[in-house]
C-alpha positions as CSV (number, residue, x, y, z in Angstrom):
1,M,5.7,-11.5,-9.7
2,V,4.8,-14.0,-12.4
3,A,1.9,-13.3,-14.7
4,I,-0.6,-16.0,-15.8
5,P,-0.1,-15.6,-19.6
6,H,-3.6,-15.1,-20.7
7,Y,-6.2,-12.4,-20.3
8,I,-8.7,-12.7,-17.4
9,S,-11.7,-10.5,-17.0
10,P,-12.1,-8.5,-13.8
11,E,-15.1,-10.6,-12.9
12,D,-13.3,-13.9,-13.4
13,Y,-10.4,-12.6,-11.4
14,L,-12.7,-11.7,-8.5
15,D,-14.3,-15.1,-8.7
16,I,-10.9,-16.9,-8.6
17,E,-9.5,-14.7,-5.9
18,R,-12.5,-15.2,-3.6
19,D,-11.7,-19.0,-3.3
20,S,-7.9,-18.9,-3.7
21,P,-5.6,-19.7,-0.7
22,I,-3.0,-17.5,-2.5
23,R,-3.4,-13.8,-3.0
24,H,-3.1,-12.4,-6.5
25,E,-3.0,-8.9,-7.9
26,Y,-4.8,-8.0,-11.1
27,Q,-3.6,-5.4,-13.7
28,R,-5.5,-4.9,-16.9
29,G,-6.2,-8.6,-17.6
30,L,-3.1,-10.1,-16.1
31,V,-3.0,-11.9,-12.8
32,Y,0.1,-12.0,-10.6
33,A,0.7,-14.3,-7.6
34,M,1.8,-12.4,-4.6
35,A,5.3,-13.4,-3.4
36,G,5.8,-14.1,0.3
37,G,8.1,-11.8,2.1
38,P,10.7,-12.2,4.8
39,D,10.0,-11.6,8.5
40,N,11.4,-8.1,8.5
41,H,8.8,-7.2,5.9
42,D,6.0,-8.3,8.2
43,R,7.6,-6.6,11.2
44,I,7.8,-3.2,9.4
45,A,4.3,-3.5,8.2
46,L,3.1,-4.5,11.8
47,N,5.0,-1.5,13.3
48,L,3.4,0.8,10.8
49,L,-0.1,-0.6,11.4
50,T,0.4,-0.2,15.1
51,L,1.3,3.5,14.6
52,L,-1.8,3.9,12.4
53,N,-4.1,2.2,14.8
54,L,-2.9,4.3,17.8
55,H,-3.1,7.5,15.8
56,L,-6.5,7.0,14.1
57,G,-8.2,5.6,17.1
58,D,-12.0,6.2,16.8
59,S,-11.8,8.6,13.9
60,E,-13.8,8.2,10.7
61,C,-10.7,7.0,9.0
62,R,-9.9,3.3,8.6
63,F,-6.6,1.6,8.1
64,H,-6.1,-1.8,6.3
65,S,-3.3,-4.3,6.0
66,G,-2.2,-6.3,3.0
67,N,-5.4,-8.4,3.1
68,V,-7.8,-5.9,1.5
69,K,-7.6,-4.9,-2.2
70,V,-7.5,-1.3,-3.6
71,N,-9.2,-1.0,-7.0
72,Y,-9.7,1.5,-9.8
73,N,-12.3,1.0,-12.5
74,D,-11.5,-2.7,-12.9
75,E,-8.1,-1.7,-14.3
76,F,-6.3,-3.0,-11.2
77,Y,-6.8,-4.7,-7.9
78,Y,-3.7,-4.4,-5.7
79,Y,-3.0,-5.5,-2.1
80,P,-1.0,-2.6,-0.5
81,D,0.9,-3.5,2.6
82,A,-1.1,-0.7,4.4
83,F,-3.5,2.0,3.5
84,V,-5.9,4.5,5.0
85,T,-9.3,5.5,3.7
86,C,-11.5,8.2,5.3
87,D,-14.3,7.9,2.7
88,R,-17.5,6.5,3.9
89,R,-18.2,4.8,0.5
90,D,-15.3,2.5,1.4
91,R,-17.4,0.9,4.1
92,D,-19.8,-0.7,1.7
93,D,-17.4,-3.5,0.6
94,R,-15.4,-5.5,3.1
95,Y,-12.9,-6.8,0.5
96,I,-12.3,-3.9,-1.9
97,K,-11.6,-0.2,-1.3
98,R,-11.6,2.5,-3.9
99,Y,-10.9,5.8,-2.1
100,P,-7.6,5.5,-0.1
101,K,-5.8,8.7,0.8
102,L,-2.6,7.0,1.9
103,I,-1.0,3.9,0.5
104,V,2.2,2.2,1.8
105,E,4.3,-0.5,0.3
106,V,7.2,-2.2,2.2
107,L,9.7,-2.9,-0.6
108,L,10.8,-6.4,-1.6
109,T,13.7,-6.8,-3.9
110,S,11.5,-8.6,-6.4
111,T,8.8,-5.9,-6.4
112,E,10.7,-2.7,-5.8
113,Q,10.9,-1.6,-9.4
114,F,7.2,-2.3,-10.0
115,D,6.1,-0.6,-6.7
116,S,8.1,2.5,-7.4
117,G,7.2,2.7,-11.1
118,K,4.1,1.2,-12.7
119,K,2.2,0.6,-9.5
120,F,2.6,4.2,-8.5
121,E,1.5,5.3,-12.0
122,D,-1.7,3.2,-11.5
123,Y,-2.3,4.5,-8.0
124,Q,-2.1,8.1,-9.3
125,Q,-5.4,7.5,-11.1
126,L,-7.1,7.4,-7.7
127,E,-8.5,10.9,-7.1
128,S,-8.5,10.4,-3.4
129,L,-4.8,9.5,-3.1
130,E,-2.7,12.1,-1.3
131,E,0.4,10.2,-0.3
132,Y,2.3,7.1,-1.5
133,V,5.0,5.8,0.8
134,L,7.8,3.3,0.1
135,I,9.6,1.7,3.0
136,S,13.0,-0.1,2.6
137,Q,13.5,-3.4,4.5
138,T,17.3,-3.3,4.4
139,T,18.0,0.2,5.7
140,Q,16.2,3.0,7.5
141,W,14.9,4.7,4.4
142,V,11.4,5.9,3.7
143,E,10.3,7.7,0.5
144,C,7.1,9.7,0.8
145,R,5.5,11.0,-2.4
146,R,2.9,13.7,-1.8
147,L,0.4,15.2,-4.1
148,N,0.8,19.0,-3.8
149,A,-1.4,20.1,-6.7
150,P,-3.2,18.2,-9.5
151,G,-0.6,16.0,-11.2
152,L,2.3,17.5,-9.1
153,W,3.9,15.0,-6.8
154,E,6.7,16.0,-4.4
155,T,9.1,13.4,-3.0
156,V,10.6,13.5,0.5
157,I,13.2,11.0,1.7
158,Y,13.6,10.2,5.4
159,R,16.7,8.5,6.8
160,P,18.0,7.4,10.2
161,G,17.3,10.0,13.0
162,D,14.5,11.6,11.0
163,E,10.9,12.2,12.0
164,V,8.6,10.8,9.2
165,R,5.6,13.0,8.5
166,L,2.4,11.7,6.8
167,N,0.5,14.9,5.9
168,S,-2.5,13.0,4.6
169,I,-3.4,11.8,8.1
170,D,-1.5,14.3,10.2
171,L,0.9,11.7,11.7
172,E,4.5,12.2,12.7
173,F,6.8,9.5,14.2
174,A,10.5,8.6,14.5
175,I,11.7,6.5,11.5
176,A,13.2,4.2,14.2
177,D,9.7,3.2,15.2
178,L,9.2,1.5,11.8
179,Y,12.3,-0.6,12.3
180,R,11.8,-1.5,16.0
181,G,12.4,-5.2,16.7
182,L,14.0,-6.2,13.4
183,D,16.5,-8.9,13.2
184,P,19.8,-8.0,11.5
């Protein structure tokens, strides 16, 4: 990610983003252009979204792809690769959600450090967040960070042959399902 080197207000960011053909993330006054990812990134995200769609069905929960922003108090606006919200307040705005319970990022080499570090720190400010999931593109590896008590996050790693468990939405699936159809 490359930051535009001057401060932009949240209002200006939202105005620019509304008309931009390129997606940008916002973090405390800095705007970052979103890097494009390889086809395996898209395939993993699509496989996950398919699992979410089939599991959630007609429930009150809604899943979203990387085209909808997650926001906290104008401090950040991020585009997670996938997330789930079950909070009815998130139905008021079609572009921005504020109460996700599950957030998933498919890791890119260029964003892995940020996704696993500072972005996770930012997401922890969301009182609704119960799980944060990081998925590798290069190997069957999933890291699931779960909130077990206020401020206490547990990390579970899943590897080939494992069943991935997402407690926040009561979903379990084979890790191989995420990696189905990938090109070597």
